[in-house]
VOBA-1610 file (N, C-alpha, C; in pm, whole numbers, padded with zeros to 5 digits, always signed):
BEGIN
Met+08447+11620+10623Met+08508+11587+10537Met+08457+11498+10410Lys+08514+11512+10295Lys+08472+11392+10209Lys+08578+11331+10175Thr+08564+11176+10140Thr+08646+11091+10100Thr+08746+11140+09961Ser+08692+11239+09895Ser+08768+11271+09749Ser+08881+11382+09789Asp+08853+11419+09916Asp+08967+11527+09974Asp+09081+11460+09984Phe+09093+11360+09997Phe+09208+11259+10041Phe+09278+11146+09903Asp+09184+11226+09799Asp+09275+11117+09689Asp+09372+11220+09598Phe+09427+11124+09547Phe+09540+11151+09444Phe+09594+11087+09357Asp+09639+11068+09239Asp+09684+11021+09157Asp+09828+10964+09160Leu+09835+10793+09156Leu+09951+10758+09188Leu+09981+10628+09073Pro+10100+10660+09001Pro+10140+10547+08892Pro+10158+10411+08949Gly+10073+10356+08860Gly+10106+10201+08898Gly+10254+10118+08955Glu+10327+10196+08865Glu+10468+10135+08871Glu+10514+10193+08998Leu+10511+10280+09083Leu+10565+10325+09178Leu+10532+10234+09326Ile+10416+10132+09302Ile+10373+10033+09405Ile+10496+09918+09392Ala+10552+09937+09534Ala+10646+09839+09554Ala+10600+09684+09557Gln+10661+09603+09480Gln+10644+09435+09460Gln+10733+09399+09577Arg+10843+09474+09603Arg+10947+09357+09690Arg+11019+09478+09760Pro+11072+09450+09889Pro+11122+09533+09962Pro+11240+09559+09947Ala+11326+09665+10019Ala+11443+09726+09958Ala+11550+09618+10013Glu+11658+09609+09956Glu+11749+09476+10010Glu+11911+09552+10029Pro+11962+09563+10128Pro+11891+09570+10265Pro+11793+09623+10303Arg+11720+09595+10393Arg+11590+09680+10451Arg+11610+09808+10480Asp+11712+09855+10544Asp+11752+10017+10579Asp+11811+10091+10450Ser+11797+10005+10368Ser+11831+10102+10223Ser+11746+10151+10181Ala+11592+10166+10212Ala+11505+10219+10162Ala+11497+10345+10167Arg+11421+10463+10085Arg+11461+10618+10114Arg+11379+10649+10202Leu+11428+10738+10254Leu+11307+10815+10341Leu+11299+10964+10345Leu+11191+11003+10343Leu+11154+11153+10293Leu+11128+11237+10462Asp+11233+11287+10460Asp+11222+11380+10587Asp+11134+11503+10586Leu+11022+11508+10658Leu+10937+11612+10666Leu+10933+11733+10766Arg+11031+11713+10855Arg+11048+11785+10958Arg+11121+11887+10910Gly+11075+12015+10878Gly+11167+12147+10842Gly+11152+12135+10686Gln+11256+12135+10592Gln+11254+12138+10467Gln+11243+12022+10424Leu+11186+11939+10307Leu+11207+11804+10273Leu+11323+11792+10246Ser+11357+11682+10310Ser+11502+11606+10299Ser+11503+11481+10247Asp+11592+11459+10130Asp+11554+11323+10078Asp+11695+11247+10141Arg+11666+11134+10194Arg+11745+11034+10293Arg+11694+10923+10257Val+11820+10807+10387Val+11741+10653+10336Val+11737+10623+10485Ile+11671+10520+10504Ile+11648+10450+10660Ile+11771+10462+10744Ala+11897+10446+10687Ala+11999+10390+10740Ala+12066+10550+10809Asp+11991+10667+10795Asp+12066+10768+10830Asp+11964+10824+10949Leu+11879+10709+11024Leu+11819+10743+11121Leu+11888+10774+11252Pro+11961+10681+11274Pro+12082+10723+11418Pro+12123+10895+11413Asp+12159+10957+11261Asp+12189+11089+11246Asp+12124+11184+11272Val+11968+11142+11247Val+11878+11256+11212Val+11751+11258+11336Leu+11761+11150+11404Leu+11661+11146+11543Leu+11728+11223+11656Glu+11669+11280+11735Glu+11705+11363+11848Glu+11763+11288+11934Pro+11876+11293+11994Pro+11943+11197+12108Pro+11824+11188+12205Gly+11787+11094+12275Gly+11717+11073+12375Gly+11570+11034+12321Ser+11546+11043+12205Ser+11440+11003+12132Ser+11368+10871+12215Leu+11257+10819+12186Leu+11210+10688+12247Leu+11151+10648+12093Leu+11189+10541+12051Leu+11112+10481+11985Leu+10987+10348+11988Val+10882+10353+11948Val+10792+10282+11996Val+10737+10187+11866Val+10794+10073+11879Val+10761+09955+11790Val+10648+09876+11821Asn+10584+09842+11710Asn+10504+09712+11723Asn+10544+09584+11705Asp+10535+09507+11797Asp+10596+09342+11825Asp+10520+09250+11772Thr+10387+09273+11709Thr+10321+09188+11672Thr+10392+09093+11548Arg+10330+08989+11549Arg+10375+08903+11450Arg+10311+08821+11357Val+10296+08828+11230Val+10205+08803+11099Val+10190+08647+11105Ile+10039+08607+11098Ile+10039+08484+11059Ile+09989+08450+10949Pro+10009+08336+10846Pro+09963+08299+10721Pro+09811+08280+10695Ala+09738+08417+10712Ala+09624+08436+10748Ala+09530+08416+10598Gln+09593+08407+10501Gln+09507+08386+10359Gln+09490+08231+10337Leu+09357+08165+10292Leu+09359+08069+10287Leu+09259+08040+10177Glu+09280+07940+10085Glu+09178+07907+09992Glu+09099+07779+10001Gly+08975+07771+10011Gly+08882+07679+10037Gly+08797+07645+09911Arg+08690+07574+09964Arg+08598+07510+09874Arg+08461+07499+09972Arg+08330+07550+09932Arg+08224+07472+09961Arg+08131+07394+09861Gly+08138+07301+09852Gly+08122+07207+09727Gly+08212+07233+09633Glu+08154+07282+09540Glu+08236+07308+09417Glu+08274+07475+09404Ala+08237+07532+09493Ala+08260+07687+09488Ala+08401+07702+09552Lys+08459+07804+09483Lys+08602+07839+09561Lys+08583+07946+09618Ile+08643+07925+09759Ile+08612+08057+09849Ile+08750+08111+09928Gly+08806+08248+09873Gly+08893+08283+09970Gly+08879+08364+10064Val+08945+08319+10186Val+08953+08402+10302Val+09073+08450+10344Thr+09033+08570+10403Thr+09142+08636+10499Thr+09098+08663+10626Leu+09176+08589+10719Leu+09126+08593+10860Leu+09156+08726+10903His+09104+08813+11011His+09123+08916+11044His+09153+08955+11203Lys+09066+08850+11252Lys+09045+08891+11415Lys+09013+08769+11490Asp+09094+08726+11584Asp+09072+08606+11667Asp+08977+08652+11778Glu+08844+08559+11749Glu+08755+08569+11841Glu+08731+08484+11976Gly+08832+08393+11975Gly+08875+08285+12068Gly+08754+08188+12057Ala+08781+08068+12138Ala+08709+07939+12110Ala+08726+07912+11994Gly+08821+07910+11883Gly+08825+07836+11765Gly+08757+07926+11661Glu+08728+08051+11708Glu+08614+08126+11613Glu+08716+08257+11570Trp+08692+08302+11436Trp+08758+08412+11375Trp+08666+08456+11290Leu+08677+08588+11310Leu+08619+08691+11204Leu+08699+08705+11045Ala+08664+08698+10962Ala+08729+08694+10815Ala+08638+08789+10711Phe+08706+08821+10584Phe+08687+08892+10475Phe+08695+08741+10386Ala+08545+08729+10320Ala+08587+08625+10214Ala+08520+08691+10094Lys+08580+08617+09965Lys+08571+08613+09830Lys+08454+08538+09820Asn+08352+08564+09741Asn+08247+08495+09703Asn+08143+08481+09835Ala+08160+08567+09916Ala+08086+08548+10080Ala+07931+08530+10006Arg+07892+08645+09913Arg+07775+08579+09883Arg+07719+08430+09873Arg+07810+08323+09853Arg+07745+08216+09814Arg+07720+08147+09947Leu+07788+08207+10071Leu+07809+08135+10192Leu+07652+08177+10280Lys+07639+08078+10368Lys+07507+08070+10474Lys+07552+08037+10620Pro+07515+08078+10702Pro+07552+07986+10845Pro+07509+07880+10800Gly+07603+07777+10879Gly+07585+07645+10852Gly+07679+07587+10744Asp+07730+07661+10630Asp+07819+07589+10563Asp+07942+07567+10607Met+08035+07427+10533Met+08144+07407+10598Met+08237+07456+10448Ile+08364+07540+10513Ile+08464+07512+10394Ile+08572+07455+10416Glu+08619+07415+10337Glu+08714+07264+10348Glu+08840+07338+10288Phe+08948+07367+10347Phe+09063+07409+10320Phe+09180+07309+10299Gly+09133+07179+10297Gly+09253+07060+10264Gly+09267+06978+10383Gly+09319+06848+10359Gly+09300+06751+10454Gly+09183+06766+10564Asp+09193+06753+10694Asp+09079+06762+10781Asp+09051+06905+10841Phe+09110+06993+10755Phe+09109+07179+10806Phe+08972+07192+10774Ala+08907+07263+10828Ala+08814+07318+10762Ala+08733+07406+10888Ala+08609+07475+10833Ala+08538+07593+10922Ala+08409+07604+10895Glu+08328+07598+11006Glu+08199+07626+10975Glu+08167+07746+10948Val+08069+07838+10852Val+08036+07970+10876Val+07949+07980+10979Met+07937+08051+11070Met+07834+08084+11182Met+07785+08209+11161Leu+07822+08327+11105Leu+07751+08439+11062Leu+07809+08512+10927Arg+07699+08554+10863Arg+07795+08662+10769Arg+07718+08798+10721Asp+07806+08905+10758Asp+07731+09026+10712Asp+07802+09075+10594Gly+07792+09090+10483Gly+07838+09115+10323Gly+07935+09068+10299Ala+08062+09113+10310Ala+08180+09029+10294Ala+08237+08965+10420Glu+08204+09003+10527Glu+08258+08960+10641Glu+08181+08819+10703Val+08265+08734+10717Val+08185+08601+10784Val+08275+08577+10908Arg+08189+08516+11022Arg+08229+08453+11127Arg+08253+08304+11114Leu+08407+08268+11127Leu+08413+08113+11122Leu+08441+08035+11266Arg+08404+07913+11267Arg+08416+07809+11383Arg+08515+07713+11300Phe+08662+07713+11344Phe+08721+07595+11288Phe+08717+07464+11386Asn+08760+07370+11309Asn+08733+07220+11359Asn+08860+07172+11431Thr+08925+07263+11485Thr+09064+07211+11549Thr+09080+07283+11683Ser+09205+07227+11740Ser+09213+07277+11876Ser+09332+07384+11841Ala+09370+07498+11958Ala+09421+07591+11933Ala+09575+07586+11852Glu+09619+07464+11909Glu+09774+07418+11869Glu+09751+07365+11704Ser+09656+07280+11706Ser+09628+07243+11560Ser+09592+07316+11478Phe+09506+07444+11503Phe+09493+07523+11418Phe+09639+07624+11365Arg+09701+07615+11453Arg+09846+07707+11424Arg+09910+07615+11323Asn+09923+07478+11338Asn+09972+07387+11240Asn+09925+07374+11116Ala+09786+07384+11109Ala+09707+07383+11014Ala+09752+07499+10909Leu+09751+07631+10984Leu+09774+07769+10943Leu+09899+07739+10854Glu+10013+07701+10921Glu+10144+07685+10868Glu+10132+07599+10685Glu+10037+07489+10722Glu+10027+07412+10632Glu+09982+07472+10472His+09879+07536+10525His+09755+07552+10410His+09746+07700+10414Gly+09806+07774+10495Gly+09761+07945+10461Gly+09899+08012+10408Arg+09873+08138+10362Arg+09986+08220+10303Arg+10019+08347+10355Pro+10116+08429+10329Pro+10105+08558+10407Pro+10010+08629+10358Pro+09961+08722+10436Pro+09841+08782+10367Pro+09889+08920+10328Leu+09932+08912+10209Leu+09950+09022+10112Leu+09844+09113+10082Pro+09881+09208+10109Pro+09773+09327+10058Pro+09752+09307+09887Pro+09629+09345+09834Pro+09598+09314+09698Pro+09689+09379+09592Tyr+09734+09496+09615Tyr+09831+09561+09525Tyr+09990+09505+09533Ile+10033+09396+09577Ile+10129+09322+09571Ile+10074+09182+09505Lys+10131+09177+09370Lys+10100+09073+09295Lys+10145+08947+09310Arg+10119+08827+09318Arg+10204+08690+09338Arg+10110+08578+09276Pro+10196+08489+09201Pro+10119+08393+09160Pro+10055+08302+09268Ala+09962+08191+09242Ala+09897+08138+09327Ala+09973+08068+09441Ala+10079+08010+09406Ala+10170+07928+09491Ala+10226+08014+09601Arg+10264+07969+09708Arg+10341+08006+09835Arg+10449+08083+09788Asp+10472+08222+09818Asp+10594+08274+09798Asp+10719+08247+09885Gln+10772+08162+09908Gln+10885+08176+10070Gln+10936+08286+10071Asp+11018+08390+09975Asp+11043+08516+10067Asp+10964+08599+10088Asp+10855+08602+10089Asp+10729+08666+10146Asp+10726+08627+10291Val+10738+08479+10299Val+10740+08456+10444Val+10818+08531+10536Ala+10964+08528+10471Ala+11047+08599+10604Ala+11033+08774+10547Asp+10978+08783+10428Asp+11023+08963+10393Asp+10891+09031+10471Tyr+10777+08952+10497Tyr+10661+09044+10553Tyr+10651+09006+10660Gln+10741+09036+10747Gln+10762+08997+10891Gln+10896+09100+10983Thr+10845+09174+11049Thr+10958+09270+11141Thr+11020+09173+11215Met+11148+09234+11225Met+11278+09187+11346Met+11209+09195+11465Phe+11145+09278+11458Phe+11046+09289+11626Phe+10930+09156+11681Ala+10904+09116+11536Ala+10765+09021+11566Ala+10786+08894+11687Ala+10720+08927+11785Ala+10727+08827+11898Ala+10577+08766+11923His+10478+08846+11918His+10355+08784+11960His+10247+08756+11839Glu+10236+08634+11821Glu+10142+08619+11717Glu+09989+08648+11689Gly+09970+08697+11585Gly+09811+08731+11577Gly+09780+08840+11487Ala+09874+08883+11416Ala+09830+08987+11300Ala+09824+08941+11171Val+09742+08962+11087Val+09695+08908+10958Val+09770+09053+10854Ala+09833+09143+10891Ala+09865+09255+10810Ala+09997+09298+10923Ala+10139+09321+10813Ala+10256+09377+10883Ala+10225+09513+10915Pro+10300+09535+11049Pro+10317+09665+11087Pro+10420+09729+10970Thr+10401+09769+10866Thr+10533+09775+10765Thr+10651+09875+10790Ala+10614+09977+10847Ala+10713+10092+10921Ala+10845+10022+10964Gly+10788+09914+11071Gly+10914+09827+11103Gly+10950+09728+11016Leu+10913+09723+10924Leu+11011+09626+10818Leu+11155+09688+10759His+11153+09818+10793His+11279+09876+10741His+11398+09849+10835Phe+11370+09808+10946Phe+11473+09784+11049Phe+11556+09696+11057Thr+11677+09663+11094Thr+11774+09563+11088Thr+11852+09534+11219Pro+11904+09445+11265Pro+11985+09445+11369Pro+12099+09556+11399Asp+12145+09549+11290Asp+12264+09657+11267Asp+12202+09822+11298Leu+12105+09841+11253Leu+12040+09962+11241Leu+11992+10006+11397Val+11944+09882+11464Val+11899+09903+11613Val+12016+09947+11680Ser+12141+09856+11663Ser+12243+09862+11755Ser+12282+10028+11747Lys+12298+10072+11588Lys+12329+10220+11587Lys+12265+10327+11666Leu+12110+10284+11642Leu+12036+10379+11739Leu+12050+10381+11874Glu+12060+10269+11943Glu+12116+10257+12100Glu+12241+10303+12113Val+12346+10294+12026Val+12468+10366+12050Val+12445+10532+12019Gly+12384+10555+11953Gly+12330+10729+11927Gly+12273+10778+12035Gly+12211+10658+12127Gly+12158+10739+12277Gly+11993+10747+12234Leu+11941+10641+12134Leu+11792+10658+12137Leu+11728+10499+12180Gly+11641+10501+12244Gly+11585+10404+12330Gly+11469+10336+12218Leu+11405+10208+12233Leu+11355+10160+12178Leu+11249+10088+12294Val+11121+10115+12266Val+11025+10037+12358Val+10915+09936+12255Ser+10850+09826+12293Ser+10759+09792+12204Ser+10629+09752+12271Leu+10529+09770+12195Leu+10368+09744+12235Leu+10342+09649+12100Thr+10225+09596+12148Thr+10139+09513+12048Thr+10036+09552+11990Leu+09984+09537+11867Leu+09887+09574+11806Leu+09862+09460+11686His+09759+09379+11725His+09742+09284+11601His+09682+09338+11474Val+09743+09383+11360Val+09703+09439+11274Val+09587+09367+11205Gly+09467+09415+11174Gly+09366+09323+11108Gly+09377+09367+10952Ala+09298+09268+10865Ala+09298+09279+10733Ala+09216+09416+10702Gly+09121+09457+10790Gly+09058+09610+10759Gly+09112+09695+10730Thr+09260+09698+10752Thr+09377+09804+10704Thr+09389+09815+10568Phe+09325+09726+10505Phe+09359+09710+10371Phe+09220+09758+10293Leu+09099+09800+10393Leu+08967+09777+10311Leu+08983+09958+10261Pro+08936+09956+10147Pro+08911+10107+10096Pro+08790+10198+10155Val+08788+10310+10122Val+08689+10392+10212Val+08604+10424+10103Thr+08498+10346+10119Thr+08378+10380+09985Thr+08245+10458+10005Val+08262+10514+10139Val+08151+10588+10184Val+08211+10746+10125Asp+08096+10837+10079Asp+08128+10986+10026Asp+08202+11061+10144Ala+08106+11052+10286Ala+08155+11095+10370Ala+08249+11027+10484Val+08345+11103+10499Val+08407+11074+10595Val+08375+10972+10744Arg+08295+11062+10776Arg+08240+11033+10914Arg+08158+10865+10908Asp+08121+10843+10784Asp+08045+10697+10776Asp+08127+10624+10740His+08265+10598+10729His+08316+10467+10726His+08342+10409+10855Lys+08327+10289+10855Lys+08316+10186+10966Lys+08497+10112+10990Met+08537+10135+11081Met+08679+10093+11156Met+08670+09980+11207His+08690+09866+11187His+08723+09736+11254His+08816+09757+11370His+08771+09667+11460His+08860+09631+11562His+08950+09543+11564Glu+09056+09631+11627Glu+09181+09569+11633Glu+09240+09515+11783Tyr+09289+09390+11821Tyr+09338+09409+11996Tyr+09486+09447+11976Gly+09484+09513+12085Gly+09636+09556+12130Gly+09659+09544+12312Glu+09778+09574+12309Glu+09841+09590+12467Glu+09958+09683+12484Ile+09952+09746+12579Ile+10050+09833+12624Ile+10096+09779+12764Ser+10194+09732+12814Ser+10261+09691+12927Ser+10291+09793+13002Asp+10293+09741+13144Asp+10283+09864+13253Asp+10433+09925+13215Ala+10557+09814+13204Ala+10667+09881+13199Ala+10693+09933+13059Ala+10626+09916+12954Ala+10624+10016+12840Ala+10562+10138+12831Ala+10433+10118+12916Ala+10379+10244+12959Ala+10460+10371+13063Asp+10535+10304+13139Asp+10633+10395+13234Asp+10741+10464+13133Arg+10785+10368+13074Arg+10925+10423+12991Arg+10868+10538+12893Ile+10746+10546+12855Ile+10702+10623+12775Ile+10660+10744+12856Ile+10581+10725+12937Ile+10571+10865+13045Ile+10698+10932+13084Thr+10770+10833+13149Thr+10899+10920+13165Thr+10984+10966+13075Ala+10969+10932+12940Ala+11032+11011+12861Ala+10978+11135+12795Arg+10831+11144+12823Arg+10752+11259+12810Arg+10786+11345+12886Ala+10807+11301+13050Ala+10839+11392+13169Ala+10964+11438+13135Glu+11036+11379+13054Glu+11189+11459+13033Glu+11183+11542+12913Asn+11082+11537+12856Asn+11112+11615+12730Asn+11162+11555+12615Arg+11165+11437+12627Arg+11227+11367+12498Arg+11118+11323+12423Lys+11153+11304+12263Lys+11063+11300+12184Lys+10990+11159+12162Ile+10886+11122+12145Ile+10804+11002+12158Ile+10804+10985+12000Val+10859+10857+11957Val+10855+10871+11780Val+10792+10700+11754Ala+10673+10739+11719Ala+10597+10595+11674Ala+10654+10555+11547Ile+10677+10389+11524Ile+10738+10351+11438Ile+10594+10281+11365Gly+10579+10376+11275Gly+10438+10313+11189Gly+10306+10362+11284Thr+10171+10377+11193Thr+10068+10401+11229Thr+09997+10318+11302Thr+10049+10200+11323Thr+09975+10102+11416Thr+10032+10120+11599Ala+10135+10140+11610Ala+10206+10216+11710Ala+10127+10343+11772Leu+10149+10432+11654Leu+10054+10560+11704Leu+09903+10543+11747Arg+09867+10467+11682Arg+09694+10459+11722Arg+09686+10384+11843Leu+09772+10277+11872Leu+09733+10201+11998Leu+09765+10309+12111Leu+09889+10389+12114Leu+09933+10495+12213Leu+09810+10594+12187Glu+09744+10643+12113Glu+09671+10735+12113Glu+09527+10684+12168Ser+09496+10567+12150Ser+09374+10511+12219Ser+09391+10506+12369Ala+09508+10459+12384Ala+09540+10421+12572Ala+09568+10534+12652Ala+09601+10653+12575Ala+09618+10759+12625Ala+09483+10832+12695Glu+09523+10892+12816Glu+09406+10976+12880Glu+09415+11095+12831Pro+09315+11183+12840Pro+09300+11325+12809Pro+09396+11416+12838Asp+09444+11367+12963Asp+09534+11457+13020Asp+09736+11434+12967Gly+09733+11309+12868Gly+09810+11298+12807Gly+09912+11211+12925Thr+09841+11144+13006Thr+09918+11044+13075Thr+09843+10903+13005Leu+09956+10791+13017Leu+09937+10656+12938Leu+09925+10551+13046Pro+09818+10486+13072Pro+09828+10373+13141Pro+09849+10268+13051Ala+09852+10138+13122Ala+09878+10006+13080Ala+09758+10016+12974Phe+09753+09895+12903Phe+09610+09909+12812Phe+09607+09739+12764Arg+09514+09687+12797Arg+09475+09558+12692Arg+09326+09581+12634Gly+09304+09552+12525Gly+09156+09552+12473Gly+09183+09574+12315Asp+09054+09637+12277Asp+09070+09643+12124Asp+09016+09793+12122Thr+09070+09826+12004Thr+09075+09941+11959Thr+09012+09996+11814Asn+08915+10078+11788Asn+08869+10100+11642Asn+08886+10274+11627Leu+08973+10303+11690Leu+09042+10460+11693Leu+09051+10527+11526Phe+08978+10597+11490Phe+08975+10642+11334Phe+09033+10796+11351Ile+09162+10807+11275Ile+09211+10972+11327Ile+09189+11038+11172Thr+09127+11129+11218Thr+09106+11221+11102Thr+09160+11358+11109Pro+09171+11467+11015Pro+09221+11604+11061Pro+09110+11652+11137Gly+09174+11711+11250Gly+09083+11776+11354Gly+09109+11710+11488Tyr+09177+11601+11474Tyr+09204+11478+11594Tyr+09349+11568+11681Ser+09308+11579+11796Ser+09453+11630+11896Ser+09516+11545+11947Phe+09647+11529+11949Phe+09734+11404+11956Phe+09764+11429+12090Arg+09787+11326+12201Arg+09811+11329+12326Arg+09954+11253+12345Ile+10019+11214+12288Ile+10160+11117+12291Ile+10236+11126+12216Val+10207+11122+12091Val+10339+11103+11993Val+10355+11234+11936Asp+10515+11238+11921Asp+10590+11384+11841Asp+10615+11363+11760Gln+10658+11223+11695Gln+10731+11229+11543Gln+10640+11092+11483Leu+10661+11067+11355Leu+10579+10934+11298Leu+10678+10877+11202Leu+10739+10755+11175Leu+10750+10727+11099Leu+10700+10616+11002Thr+10674+10624+10912Thr+10555+10563+10808Thr+10562+10545+10699Asn+10526+10447+10617Asn+10535+10436+10459Asn+10422+10530+10402Phe+10452+10531+10263Phe+10342+10589+10181Phe+10211+10537+10167His+10127+10590+10170His+09990+10539+10198His+09910+10550+10053Leu+09756+10449+10064Leu+09694+10433+09926Leu+09617+10587+09955Pro+09601+10652+09810Pro+09487+10742+09833Pro+09354+10693+09864Arg+09270+10787+09955Arg+09129+10780+09996Arg+09161+10673+10115Ser+09252+10651+10162Ser+09283+10537+10276Ser+09255+10607+10420Thr+09201+10539+10523Thr+09232+10603+10644Thr+09361+10622+10691Leu+09460+10586+10649Leu+09597+10592+10683Leu+09652+10715+10617Phe+09642+10729+10498Phe+09628+10871+10446Phe+09574+10980+10541Met+09448+10956+10578Met+09372+11066+10659Met+09455+11089+10780Leu+09520+10960+10836Leu+09583+10997+10955Leu+09707+11053+10946Val+09785+11059+10833Val+09911+11111+10853Val+09873+11288+10788Cys+09735+11301+10740Cys+09720+11426+10715Cys+09685+11510+10849Ala+09626+11416+10909Ala+09570+11497+11070Ala+09702+11503+11130Phe+09810+11412+11129Phe+09923+11439+11200Phe+10011+11550+11186Ala+10034+11569+11031Ala+10141+11654+10982Ala+10058+11794+10923Gly+09933+11761+10861Gly+09860+11874+10794Gly+09842+11836+10674Met+09736+11863+10628Met+09693+11805+10474Met+09786+11867+10341Gly+09805+12007+10364Gly+09900+12064+10283Gly+10004+12012+10260Arg+10080+11993+10416Arg+10212+11954+10402Arg+10221+11800+10350Met+10140+11744+10364Met+10127+11571+10317Met+10093+11600+10180Arg+10041+11659+10119Arg+10032+11651+09979Arg+10107+11718+09922Ala+10216+11823+09957Ala+10325+11851+09891Ala+10412+11742+09886Ala+10441+11667+10027Ala+10523+11548+10025Ala+10523+11440+09927Tyr+10356+11440+09935Tyr+10331+11281+09832Tyr+10354+11338+09680Ala+10366+11463+09675Ala+10366+11533+09505Ala+10552+11520+09503His+10604+11555+09571His+10754+11537+09558His+10812+11391+09565Ala+10716+11296+09632Ala+10779+11153+09627Ala+10726+11103+09489Ile+10627+11137+09452Ile+10576+11071+09321Ile+10672+11113+09187Glu+10724+11273+09217Glu+10791+11341+09120Glu+10939+11263+09101Asn+11003+11203+09246Asn+11117+11148+09271Asn+11138+11016+09295Arg+11008+10958+09237Arg+10980+10811+09216Arg+11020+10741+09355Tyr+10958+10762+09458Tyr+10968+10696+09582Tyr+10852+10576+09565Arg+10917+10462+09625Arg+10848+10358+09626Arg+10715+10349+09741Phe+10601+10305+09687Phe+10488+10318+09791Phe+10436+10197+09861Phe+10349+10229+09930Phe+10289+10111+10031Phe+10407+10009+10070Ser+10337+09888+10126Ser+10383+09797+10211Ser+10530+09793+10248Tyr+10588+09733+10121Tyr+10719+09703+10056Tyr+10803+09843+10018Gly+10737+09946+10023Gly+10792+10060+09975Gly+10873+10191+10071Asp+10887+10292+10025Asp+10978+10361+10108Asp+10882+10419+10242Ala+10965+10557+10307Ala+10953+10578+10417Ala+10918+10741+10442Thr+10847+10788+10527Thr+10857+10931+10537Thr+10866+10964+10715Leu+10920+11052+10758Leu+10950+11105+10883Leu+10870+11235+10919Leu+10768+11231+10998Leu+10702+11330+11032Leu+10697+11375+11166Glu+10676+11495+11151Glu+10666+11595+11307Glu+10510+11645+11302Arg+10473+11616+11400Arg+10343+11677+11433Arg+10303+11808+11405Ala+10199+11873+11368Ala+10179+11972+11331Ala+10117+12029+11465Asp+10188+12155+11519Asp+10132+12210+11622Asp+09978+12295+11592
//
């Protein structure tokens, strides 16, 4: 497969710059059967009673930092906690950096460059774990993707907007954006309607924003992300499958972790570890029946994933419909509800 197979033209004005208000008023393109134009608030009425919704409860940290190495400005986006005060990060002006350099972020907050590989660096921060979190809150900004345009100053609306209501376990540097559509009122209606919710954790990395720059899809390098599925969550999911209830992944992050943990026979053990699963057309899904997800970038790994899940022809038709009908795209945009292609 070629990366160009997953390209399409998207008018720039359809890239959402702010979320819908309220969150569950975002539009929903239902791809099960005939294309249907709905809103997120319709979910209690359109999902099959007994379905189990799987949400990602990761919490986004303010992972974008602006620093200096001498007179040079260095922008840093943290993307994976390596432990012992070290983080992998993507750096602007990374070519200016070499091992041993110090990047100053303000006050006493600084990091030493340990390694550099292209635009990726390994940093060792000069603080304890507790002090590091406080320093991030003081100096960092929400790690918005580059297609959301903001001034240099911290935007307080994004501090709340770029966080799901399920956020519990700190560590993500990108939001699991399908979860941004949910509100306490919507969750209450889902539960009253006989739908269940269960949480897992995948700490989404900034690698999710990286474009696929290679010509051949197989040559793309996926970055590792850390995830956990508890024994209790795995048991609920397996029980639902045994009872022929639908497993609905809320977002590609939940789907990728479920599929990473699943055994070939469709069983799901508890999971704690890294995943770099790259799902492209031809992949055989083991766990997930339906997927709620936002509209994704052309030539992206996430558009490849939804084409694998629902079929490339169906997704191309859906995206053409969405563009024609002025749906809003990407992180703060609208959503689709997909059925797995058999």
